[in-house]
Each structure stands twice: as C-alpha cells, then as structure tokens.
C-alpha positions in Angstrom: 145.2 165.3 92.0 145.9 165.2 88.2 149.4 164.2 87.0 152.0 166.9 86.9 152.0 168.8 83.6 155.1 169.5 81.7 154.8 173.1 82.9 155.2 173.2 86.6 153.1 175.2 89.0 154.6 178.6 89.4 156.9 178.8 92.4 157.6 182.5 92.9 155.3 185.4 93.4 156.4 187.3 90.4 155.6 184.4 88.1 152.3 183.9 89.9 151.3 187.5 89.4 152.1 187.5 85.7 150.9 184.2 84.3 149.2 182.3 87.0 146.3 184.7 87.6 145.4 184.3 84.0 145.6 180.5 84.2 143.3 180.6 87.3 140.7 182.7 85.5 140.8 180.4 82.4 140.2 177.4 84.7 137.1 178.8 86.3 133.6 177.8 85.2 130.1 177.6 86.6 130.9 173.9 87.3 133.7 174.9 89.7 131.9 177.9 91.2 130.5 177.8 94.8 126.9 176.5 94.2 125.2 179.4 96.0 127.2 181.9 94.0 126.8 180.3 90.5 124.0 182.7 89.5 126.4 185.6 89.8 129.2 183.8 87.8 130.1 185.3 84.4 133.0 185.0 82.0 133.7 188.7 82.7 134.2 187.8 86.4 135.4 184.2 86.3 136.9 184.2 89.8 133.4 184.9 91.4 132.6 182.1 93.8 136.1 180.4 93.5 137.9 181.5 96.6 137.8 178.2 98.4 138.8 176.2 95.3 141.6 178.5 94.4 142.9 178.8 98.0 143.1 175.0 98.3 144.8 174.5 95.0 147.4 177.1 95.9 147.9 175.6 99.3 148.5 172.1 97.8 151.1 173.4 95.4 152.8 176.3 97.3 152.1 175.2 100.9 151.0 177.4 103.7 147.5 177.6 105.2 144.1 178.9 104.2 142.6 182.0 106.0 138.8 182.1 106.3 137.1 185.3 107.3 134.0 187.4 106.9 134.8 190.4 104.6 132.8 193.6 103.8 132.9 195.5 100.5 132.7 199.3 100.3 129.0 199.0 99.3 128.2 197.1 102.5 127.9 193.6 101.2 129.2 190.9 103.5 130.9 187.7 102.3 132.6 184.6 103.7 136.0 184.5 101.9 139.1 182.4 101.7 142.7 183.3 100.8 146.2 182.0 101.4 148.8 182.5 104.0 151.9 181.2 102.2 154.8 179.4 103.9 156.8 182.7 104.1 154.0 184.2 106.2 152.6 186.5 103.5 148.9 186.6 102.8 147.9 186.3 99.1 144.4 186.7 97.9 144.3 185.3 94.4 140.5 185.8 94.0 140.1 189.3 95.4 139.2 190.7 92.0 135.9 188.9 92.1 134.6 191.7 94.4 133.2 194.9 92.9 135.0 197.1 95.4 137.9 196.8 97.9 137.2 194.5 100.9 137.9 194.8 104.6 138.3 191.9 106.9 135.5 192.1 109.5 136.0 188.9 111.4 138.7 186.2 111.1 137.0 182.9 111.6 139.8 180.4 111.3 143.0 179.3 109.7 142.7 175.9 108.0 145.3 173.4 107.1 143.2 172.3 104.2 139.7 172.2 102.7 137.9 169.0 103.7 134.2 169.6 102.6 133.2 166.9 100.1 131.3 169.2 97.7 134.2 171.6 97.6 136.7 168.7 97.1 134.7 167.7 94.0 134.9 171.2 92.6 138.6 171.3 93.4 139.2 168.1 91.4 137.5 169.5 88.4 139.3 172.8 88.7 142.7 171.1 89.1 142.1 169.1 85.9 141.2 172.3 84.0 144.2 174.2 85.5 146.5 171.4 84.4 145.3 171.6 80.9 145.6 175.5 80.9 149.1 175.4 82.3 150.2 172.8 79.8 148.9 174.7 76.9 150.5 178.0 77.8 
C-alpha cells in the first residue's frame, strides 16, 4: 500500500459522495481495468471493469466486506460484480455507474473479507498509487 498522502481517505459517506467518486474515476485506466473488460474501457466510462479494484481499496480504507454477485442490466446483460458492505452494514456500490442501465442482483455468490487474486492485487497496487496521487493533488 502506498504511503498515506497528506489528504486522508474520506471517512464519511457525504465526503465520499462529493469528492471521492471523482478521485476514483480519475484513478482508473486500462492498466487497472479487469483484463477481460479492457476493450470496453473508455475515458467517458472510466469505472468500467474496476469493481473489484475499487471494492478492495474501499474495504482497506473504510473496513467492511466485499459483496460478489451476478447482476443483470435492464437490457438483459449479465455481469459478475463487486461492491462494498461497510462496517455500519450499509451496501455501497462505488462503480455502479459503469453499467448502461440500472442493475438487479440475480444471485449473491459470496461475501469476501478481501480480494486475494494475484492479478487483481497487481491492479489494486497500481490503482492505489494513482489514487494517492489524485487525492494529494486535490
């Protein structure tokens, strides 16, 4: 994990909603995108393919767990998706805007304590470094 920046990770949901979502988007890149989704990644939809990376970074900084489920968009597309269950029990999906339409949970697969996949951990490291720079420069 990169050293703590002078600007700390947001600790309340209001601050997360206002500034943190922008910082997340500005930290995304094809390099940090899920490899099978990278062809769909664009600067206009920067969170595309970043749900696991973002969920783990949020979990490391705010605590809680990671929810993994199959979700369905209104147009019938099925995706494997991650989001956060924060320590207060609330579910927060910081990457839901990546989908072109609202999603419905089809099947809850598991609740994880953390992401452990090596490839994803490499992307998380890069993402955390970028996020630290973005948070420090705001």
